[in-house]
C-alpha positions in Angstrom: 30.7 -22.5 -56.3 29.5 -23.5 -59.6 30.0 -26.1 -62.5 31.4 -28.4 -60.0 31.9 -32.0 -61.2 30.9 -34.7 -58.7 33.0 -37.7 -58.0 31.8 -40.4 -60.5 30.9 -43.9 -59.1 30.0 -45.5 -62.5 30.6 -49.0 -61.3 28.4 -48.5 -58.1 25.7 -46.8 -60.4 25.9 -49.7 -62.8 25.5 -52.3 -59.9 22.4 -50.4 -58.7 20.7 -50.1 -62.0 21.4 -53.5 -63.2 20.0 -55.1 -60.0 17.0 -52.7 -60.2 17.0 -52.1 -56.5 16.3 -48.7 -54.7 18.9 -46.5 -53.3 17.3 -45.6 -49.9 18.1 -42.4 -48.0 18.6 -41.8 -44.3 19.5 -39.2 -41.8 19.1 -40.3 -38.2 16.2 -41.9 -36.3 14.6 -38.4 -36.1 14.8 -37.9 -39.8 12.4 -39.1 -42.4 13.2 -41.2 -45.4 13.8 -38.9 -48.4 12.4 -39.0 -51.9 14.2 -40.7 -54.7 15.3 -37.3 -56.1 17.7 -37.1 -53.2 19.6 -40.4 -54.1 22.9 -38.8 -55.1 25.5 -39.7 -52.4 26.2 -42.4 -49.8 25.7 -42.6 -46.2 26.6 -45.2 -43.7 23.5 -45.1 -41.7 20.4 -47.3 -42.1 17.0 -46.0 -43.2 14.0 -46.2 -41.0 11.3 -47.8 -43.2 8.5 -46.6 -41.1 9.2 -43.0 -41.5 7.5 -40.8 -44.1 8.3 -37.5 -45.7 5.1 -37.1 -47.7 6.6 -38.6 -50.9 4.2 -40.5 -53.2 3.6 -44.0 -51.9 5.4 -46.6 -53.9 8.5 -44.4 -54.5 11.9 -46.1 -54.0 12.2 -44.4 -50.6 9.2 -46.4 -49.3 10.4 -49.8 -50.3 12.5 -51.9 -48.0 16.2 -51.6 -48.5 18.5 -54.6 -49.0 20.8 -55.7 -46.2 24.4 -54.6 -45.9 27.0 -57.2 -47.2 29.2 -58.3 -44.3 32.4 -58.5 -46.3 35.5 -56.2 -47.0 35.8 -56.8 -50.7 35.2 -54.2 -53.4 31.8 -55.3 -54.4 30.6 -55.2 -50.8 32.1 -51.7 -50.3 30.3 -50.4 -53.4 27.0 -52.0 -52.5 27.2 -50.8 -48.8 27.9 -47.2 -50.0 24.4 -46.9 -51.5 23.1 -45.4 -48.2 22.5 -41.7 -48.4 21.7 -38.8 -46.2 18.3 -37.4 -47.1 16.2 -34.3 -45.9 15.1 -33.9 -42.3 16.0 -32.3 -39.0 18.9 -33.1 -36.6 18.7 -32.0 -33.2 22.3 -31.3 -32.0 21.5 -29.7 -28.7 22.2 -32.7 -26.5 25.7 -34.1 -25.6 28.6 -31.9 -25.3 27.8 -28.2 -24.3 28.1 -25.6 -27.0 30.3 -22.7 -26.4 28.0 -19.7 -25.4 28.1 -16.9 -28.0 30.3 -18.8 -30.4 28.9 -19.6 -33.9 28.2 -19.0 -37.5 26.8 -15.5 -37.9 23.7 -14.8 -40.0 23.9 -12.9 -43.2 21.6 -10.1 -42.0 23.9 -9.2 -39.0 26.3 -6.4 -39.2 29.7 -7.1 -40.9 33.0 -5.6 -40.5 33.7 -6.1 -44.2 32.3 -7.8 -47.3 34.8 -9.5 -49.6 33.9 -9.1 -53.2 35.4 -11.0 -56.2 36.4 -7.7 -57.7 38.8 -9.0 -60.3 36.7 -11.8 -61.7 33.6 -9.6 -61.9 35.5 -6.9 -63.8 36.2 -9.6 -66.4 33.1 -11.5 -66.4 30.3 -9.3 -65.2 31.5 -5.6 -64.9 27.9 -4.4 -64.8 27.4 -6.4 -61.6 30.7 -5.2 -60.1 29.6 -1.5 -60.7 26.2 -2.1 -59.2 27.4 -3.9 -56.1 30.2 -1.4 -55.3 27.9 1.6 -56.2 25.0 0.5 -54.2 26.6 -1.2 -51.2 30.0 0.7 -51.0 28.6 3.8 -49.3 27.1 1.8 -46.4 29.5 -1.3 -45.9 33.2 -1.7 -46.2 33.9 -3.6 -49.3 37.2 -5.5 -49.8 37.9 -6.2 -53.5 39.7 -9.5 -54.2 42.2 -9.2 -57.1 44.8 -11.5 -58.5 47.3 -8.9 -59.4 48.1 -5.3 -59.6 47.0 -5.3 -63.4 43.6 -6.8 -62.4 43.3 -4.1 -59.7 43.8 -1.5 -62.4 41.1 -3.2 -64.5 38.7 -3.0 -61.5 39.5 0.8 -61.1 38.8 1.3 -64.9 35.6 -0.5 -64.9 34.3 1.4 -61.9 35.5 4.7 -63.3 33.6 4.0 -66.6 30.5 3.4 -64.7 30.9 6.5 -62.6 31.6 4.6 -59.4 34.3 5.8 -57.1 37.1 3.1 -56.6 37.7 4.4 -53.2 34.5 2.7 -52.0 36.6 -0.3 -51.3 40.1 -1.5 -50.5 41.9 -4.4 -52.2 43.4 -7.7 -51.2 45.7 -9.5 -53.6 45.3 -13.2 -53.9 45.4 -15.2 -57.1 42.1 -16.9 -57.8 40.8 -19.2 -60.5 37.1 -18.2 -60.2 34.8 -15.6 -58.6 33.1 -18.0 -56.2 34.7 -16.5 -53.1 31.6 -17.6 -50.9 32.8 -21.2 -51.4 36.5 -21.2 -51.7 37.0 -18.4 -49.2 37.4 -19.0 -45.5 34.3 -19.6 -43.3 34.4 -16.9 -40.7 32.9 -17.4 -37.2 33.0 -15.5 -33.9 34.4 -17.0 -30.7 32.5 -16.5 -27.5 35.1 -13.8 -26.6 34.4 -11.9 -29.8 37.6 -13.0 -31.7 37.5 -13.7 -35.4 38.0 -17.3 -36.5 38.4 -18.6 -40.0 38.0 -22.3 -41.2 39.9 -23.3 -44.2 37.9 -26.3 -45.5 39.0 -28.8 -48.0 38.5 -27.6 -51.5 39.9 -29.9 -54.1 38.1 -28.8 -57.2 40.1 -29.7 -60.3 41.9 -26.8 -61.9 41.2 -24.5 -58.9 44.4 -24.7 -56.9 44.7 -21.0 -56.8 41.2 -20.6 -55.3 42.2 -23.1 -52.5 45.4 -21.2 -51.7 43.6 -17.8 -51.7 41.6 -18.9 -48.6 44.4 -18.3 -46.2 45.4 -15.0 -47.8 41.9 -13.7 -47.3 41.8 -14.9 -43.7 45.2 -13.3 -43.0 44.1 -10.0 -44.3 41.6 -9.8 -41.5 44.0 -11.3 -38.8 41.7 -14.3 -38.2 42.9 -17.4 -36.3 42.7 -20.0 -39.1 42.0 -23.6 -38.6 42.2 -26.2 -41.3 39.7 -29.0 -41.6 39.6 -32.0 -44.1 35.8 -31.6 -44.1 34.0 -30.0 -47.1 32.0 -27.0 -46.4 31.1 -24.5 -48.9 29.5 -21.1 -47.9 26.7 -21.3 -50.5 25.3 -24.3 -48.6 25.6 -22.8 -45.1 22.5 -20.7 -44.1 22.6 -19.7 -40.5 19.9 -17.7 -38.5 22.7 -16.6 -36.1 21.2 -18.4 -33.2 22.1 -22.0 -33.7 19.9 -23.0 -36.6 21.7 -24.1 -39.9 20.0 -24.9 -43.1 21.8 -26.8 -45.8 21.0 -29.5 -48.4 21.9 -33.2 -48.5 24.6 -32.2 -50.9 26.6 -30.7 -48.2 26.7 -33.9 -46.1 26.9 -36.3 -48.8 29.9 -34.7 -50.4 31.7 -35.4 -47.1 30.4 -38.9 -46.9 31.8 -39.6 -50.3 35.2 -38.8 -49.0 34.9 -41.3 -46.0 33.6 -39.0 -43.3 30.8 -40.4 -41.2 27.5 -38.5 -40.2 28.5 -38.3 -36.5 31.8 -36.5 -37.3 29.9 -34.0 -39.4 27.3 -33.3 -36.7 30.0 -33.0 -34.0 32.0 -30.4 -36.2 28.9 -28.4 -36.9 28.0 -28.2 -33.2 31.4 -27.6 -31.7 32.8 -25.3 -34.4 29.8 -23.6 -35.9 27.6 -23.4 -32.8 24.8 -25.4 -34.5 22.1 -26.7 -32.3 19.5 -27.5 -34.9 20.4 -28.7 -38.4 17.9 -28.7 -41.2 18.8 -30.7 -44.3 16.7 -30.0 -47.4 16.5 -31.4 -50.9 18.5 -29.5 -53.5 17.1 -28.2 -56.9 17.1 -30.9 -59.6 19.5 -30.0 -62.4 21.0 -27.2 -60.5 24.8 -27.9 -60.4 25.8 -26.6 -57.0 23.1 -28.1 -54.9 23.3 -25.2 -52.6 20.6 -23.8 -50.4 21.3 -20.2 -51.1 20.0 -20.7 -54.7 16.5 -21.0 -53.3 16.5 -19.7 -49.6 17.7 -17.1 -47.3 17.1 -15.9 -43.8 15.9 -12.3 -43.3 15.6 -12.7 -39.5 16.4 -15.3 -36.9 12.7 -16.6 -37.1 12.2 -16.0 -40.7 13.3 -17.7 -43.9 12.4 -16.9 -47.6 12.0 -19.9 -50.0 11.6 -19.8 -53.7 8.4 -20.8 -55.3 8.6 -22.4 -58.8 5.8 -22.5 -61.5 4.4 -26.0 -61.4 3.3 -25.8 -65.1 6.8 -25.1 -66.2 8.9 -27.2 -63.8 6.8 -29.5 -61.7 9.6 -31.4 -60.3 11.3 -28.5 -58.8 8.1 -27.0 -57.8 7.5 -30.0 -55.7 11.0 -29.9 -54.3 10.6 -26.3 -53.1 7.1 -27.0 -51.7 8.5 -29.9 -49.6 11.4 -27.8 -48.5 9.1 -25.1 -47.4 6.9 -27.6 -45.5 9.9 -29.0 -43.7 11.1 -25.6 -42.7 7.6 -24.6 -41.5 7.9 -27.5 -39.0 11.0 -26.2 -37.4 10.6 -24.5 -34.0 12.5 -21.5 -32.9 11.9 -21.5 -29.1 8.2 -22.0 -28.6 7.1 -20.7 -32.1 7.5 -22.2 -35.6 9.9 -20.7 -38.2 8.2 -18.3 -40.5 8.5 -19.4 -44.1 7.8 -16.8 -46.8 7.7 -17.6 -50.5 8.9 -15.7 -53.4 8.8 -16.5 -57.1 11.6 -18.2 -58.8 12.1 -18.4 -62.5 12.4 -21.9 -63.8 15.6 -23.2 -65.0 14.2 -24.4 -68.3 17.2 -23.0 -70.3 19.7 -24.6 -68.0 20.4 -21.3 -66.3 19.3 -20.8 -62.7 18.0 -17.4 -61.5 17.5 -17.0 -57.9 16.0 -14.1 -56.0 17.3 -15.3 -52.7 20.9 -15.2 -53.6 21.0 -11.8 -51.9 23.6 -9.5 -50.5 23.1 -8.0 -47.1 25.2 -4.9 -46.8 24.5 -3.2 -43.3 21.1 -1.7 -44.0 21.2 -2.2 -47.8 19.8 -5.4 -49.4 20.8 -6.2 -53.0 18.1 -8.5 -54.5 19.0 -10.2 -57.8 16.4 -9.8 -60.7 16.2 -10.9 -64.3 14.1 -8.3 -66.1 14.5 -9.9 -69.5 13.1 -13.2 -68.3 10.6 -12.5 -65.4 10.3 -8.8 -64.7 7.1 -9.3 -62.7 8.6 -12.0 -60.6 11.6 -9.7 -59.8 9.2 -6.9 -58.7 7.3 -9.3 -56.5 10.4 -10.6 -54.8 11.8 -7.1 -54.1 8.4 -6.2 -52.7 8.4 -9.2 -50.4 11.9 -8.2 -49.0 10.8 -4.6 -48.5 7.9 -5.9 -46.4 10.1 -8.2 -44.4 12.8 -5.6 -43.9 11.1 -2.2 -43.7 14.1 -0.5 -42.2 16.5 -1.6 -44.9 16.9 -0.1 -48.3 16.1 -2.9 -50.8 17.7 -2.4 -54.2 16.9 -4.7 -57.2 20.1 -5.5 -59.2 20.0 -7.0 -62.7 21.9 -10.3 -62.3 21.4 -11.6 -65.7 25.1 -11.9 -66.3 25.5 -13.8 -63.0 23.0 -16.4 -64.1 24.9 -17.1 -67.3 27.8 -18.1 -65.0 25.5 -20.3 -62.9 25.7 -18.0 -59.8 24.2 -15.1 -58.0 25.2 -12.1 -56.0 25.8 -13.9 -52.8 28.0 -16.4 -54.7 30.7 -13.6 -55.4 30.6 -12.1 -51.7 31.9 -13.2 -48.5 30.8 -11.7 -45.1 33.5 -10.9 -42.4 31.7 -10.7 -39.0 32.2 -7.7 -36.8 34.5 -8.1 -34.0 32.8 -8.8 -30.7 29.7 -10.4 -32.5 30.2 -13.7 -30.6 30.3 -12.1 -27.2 27.0 -10.2 -27.9 25.2 -13.6 -28.3 25.9 -14.6 -24.7 
């Protein structure tokens, strides 16, 4: 999920800069204009100039946007693609009916299995592999992804050296280029009847053809009904509360718009295939390469979300981003009440490495919380304490994820949840 190059648009960027005109952002008539920090991808919807998201007055998002050019030439196309989707909330409950019980499960729900990038971890972060298997294996069914029999042998050796039994998990062989199974792996959902469904989203990262091919192998290992889609959805940017609320960042929608998909198509897919009734689009962290929501947030219950808090004296820009995101989430309604937003400390990415305490792994009663004792020991202890307070019946275990940060990822990034059979029918 990491170190992902964006599609460059140098000519469009040169046009915008040379003409010194703002790039406005927009969601829908119910979504406020975003701040300039969100201007990173195009949208074909027009901004509502009267809306306000609390950004400083005089910022680019507050100034009137230029009209679209009514032409089909290249210049007009580039100019018109300056429209972006910014932060806000979409109500998807109207229109076509949702399928009762179908949808994207929450991380904290019970899983039939957790897929773990075993081979990649054995090579790149063996200490994390041993910790995850040793801590989560006794409670959850782990399925270790390996590229070959030789890589499986390596996993067994790494675990043995750490004193962890290798029979804590089974293996699935599928050649992969990276360990970011959360993003290249299938997106599992449950049907209303309780059947397991898998979506194989478009994944055209350069040099990652094996990752893309591994998606189907993983889905087949669980006998899931697989559907391909040309839309781009990465699991790191899909946070579900299990009851129709989905949290993502503008990166998720804009990556699709860059490829020619319109906003209505994206909303319809989320509603009909993932059971989304309310979509919250947040700002992504500035300078963090994935743009994913799980780098700063996670649900611990259907009505509770944990959001990172950055030290303003160290990183004022991202401190403001996280504060705005927390404020937007606190305005979201779950039934008659508002969504509960709990803050935890987040180490600043001042050394170009991003360390998240919310990139957690839920393992059926065990919660693995990434910490970074060499950088912020007190912050990790505080974060773990917050999760223990929110999940008193769970065993919360802090895991040193220093090696994951070096690879621009976290614990959730190298895991993939497979919903328990029948989960969809229980939501009816």
